[in-house]
C-alpha positions as CSV (number, residue, x, y, z in Angstrom):
1,M,68.9,27.8,97.0
2,T,68.1,24.4,96.6
3,I,70.7,21.6,98.0
4,F,71.9,20.5,94.6
5,N,72.7,24.5,94.0
6,G,74.3,24.8,97.2
7,I,76.6,21.7,96.7
8,V,77.5,23.0,93.2
9,L,78.6,26.6,94.4
10,Y,80.7,25.0,97.1
11,A,82.3,23.0,94.6
12,C,83.0,25.9,92.6
13,I,84.1,27.9,95.4
14,W,86.5,24.9,96.6
15,F,88.3,24.8,93.3
16,V,89.1,28.6,93.2
17,V,90.2,28.5,96.6
18,I,92.3,25.3,96.5
19,F,94.3,26.9,93.2
20,T,95.0,30.0,95.3
21,V,96.4,27.5,98.4
22,L,98.3,25.6,96.7
23,P,101.4,28.0,96.1
24,W,101.4,28.6,99.9
25,G,104.5,27.3,101.7
26,V,106.5,25.7,98.5
27,R,109.8,25.1,98.3
28,A,111.9,23.8,95.7
29,P,114.6,21.2,97.1
30,D,118.3,22.3,97.2
31,N,119.7,19.2,95.6
32,P,116.8,17.6,93.8
33,E,117.6,14.1,92.8
34,T,118.4,12.5,89.6
35,G,115.3,11.9,87.7
36,H,113.3,14.2,89.6
37,E,111.7,17.6,88.4
38,V,113.7,20.4,89.5
39,G,110.8,22.6,90.6
40,A,108.9,19.9,92.2
41,P,108.1,21.1,96.0
42,D,110.2,19.1,98.6
43,R,107.0,18.7,101.2
44,P,103.5,19.8,99.2
45,R,101.4,19.0,102.3
46,L,98.6,18.5,100.4
47,L,96.4,17.3,103.1
48,L,97.0,20.2,105.3
49,K,96.3,22.5,102.2
50,A,92.9,20.7,101.4
51,G,91.9,21.1,104.8
52,I,92.7,24.9,104.7
53,T,90.7,24.8,101.7
54,T,87.8,23.4,103.2
55,V,87.7,25.8,106.0
56,I,88.2,28.8,103.9
57,S,85.7,27.4,101.4
58,A,83.1,26.9,103.9
59,V,83.4,30.7,105.3
60,V,83.2,31.9,101.8
61,W,80.0,29.7,100.9
62,G,78.3,30.9,104.2
63,I,78.6,34.4,103.3
64,A,77.4,33.7,99.8
65,Y,74.5,31.8,101.0
66,A,73.6,34.3,103.7
67,L,73.7,37.1,100.4
68,I,71.5,34.8,98.5
69,T,68.8,33.8,101.0
70,S,68.4,37.3,102.2
71,G,67.8,39.0,98.8
72,L,70.8,41.2,98.4
73,L,72.2,39.1,96.0
74,S,69.9,37.5,93.3
75,F,70.6,35.7,90.0
76,R,67.1,36.1,88.7
77,P,65.7,38.8,86.4
78,G,63.7,41.5,87.7
């Protein structure tokens, strides 16, 4: 796996994981202010979720890297 392939794989994994982490802990406000969306989260905590996503993605990428470099998982024909 080249460095470019590793970065692309990590980015793909990161975006898949962020979309699974975003709904964690979301609560709509009890009394939304006038002009605010009713379904908008009260405290989205995006930096925390980005950090969690980065850690989970690093672990998944490490597993994928180990599988690809060991030869157990190959994308080449033959």
